[in-house]
C-alpha positions, 0 to 999 in steps of 0.5 A, a space after each residue: 500500500 502506498 502512502 497515498 492509499 493509507 487510511 487516515 485515523 481520526 479522533 472520532 475513530 478512536 472514540 468509536 472503536 477504542 475508548 469505552 462508551 462512557 469516556 468523558 469528552 471535554 472539547 470546545 468544538 468538533 474535534 472528531 476529524 482531527 487526524 491521529 498519527 501516533 500515540 505517545 505515553 507521558 510519564 512526566 510533562 516537563 520535557 514534552 517537546 522532545 517526545 510529542 509530535 503534531 497529531 500525536 494522541 497523548 496518554 498521560 499515566 495515572 501516576 503522572 496525572 496525580 503528581 501534577 497540580 492544576 496549574 501544571 496541568 494547565 501549562 501542559 495543555 498549553 504546551 500540547 496545544 502549541 505542539 498541535 497534539 491531537 488530544 490528551 487522554 487521562 485516567 481520572 477526572 480533573 478539576 473544572 479549572 483544567 476542563 476550562 483550560 482544555 476548552 480555552 486552548 482547544 485541546 480535546 481532553 478525553 477522560 476514560 473510566 478508572 476500570 480501563 488501563 493505560 496499556 489497554 488504551 495504548 494497545 487499542 489505538 496502536 492496533 487501530 493505527 496499524 490495522 483498522 479492519 481488525 480493530 473494527 471487527 474487535 469493536 463489533 465483537 465487544 458491542 455484540 457481547 455488551 448487547 447480549 449481556 443487556 439482553 440476558 439481564 433483561 434490561 430491554 430495548 431502551 438500554 440497547 438503543 442507548 448503547 448504540 446511540 452512544 457508540 454511533 453518536 446518532 439518535 436511535 429510534 425503536 419502532 
């Protein structure tokens, strides 16, 4: 496959195909079309210029996040925005001050639920960047299992419709 034939992966693909459905998205505008070139894991923020490239999606380890004050996190978001990073993924919630800074700097902030590990997210995004078809099939199986579980638990069509709506970002109508 030539470079021109390469399928571009964007932030919307990562949200739909890799991240959990209950991921919190903090962004000031529509960022789902932001292209993702690669993933970078941040273990500290002081030397991010040496490690981050434009269109990288950045995963911040929980340990690094816990060591940062709100002011440091805000400074980090400013630097990421200046480096044209695609988004920052965190593994625990942040203060209102940090959320406002993400909106102000136009840096999408994605907060995944605590039950998900950095390794799982890294592996999922890498797989998506390397082979989108396999990741689409994997996500389809996850969705099938989740819908089967909802059915088995007797939660009904409304619960299934809600899951499908979250996944697609569209309104789901049951007739």
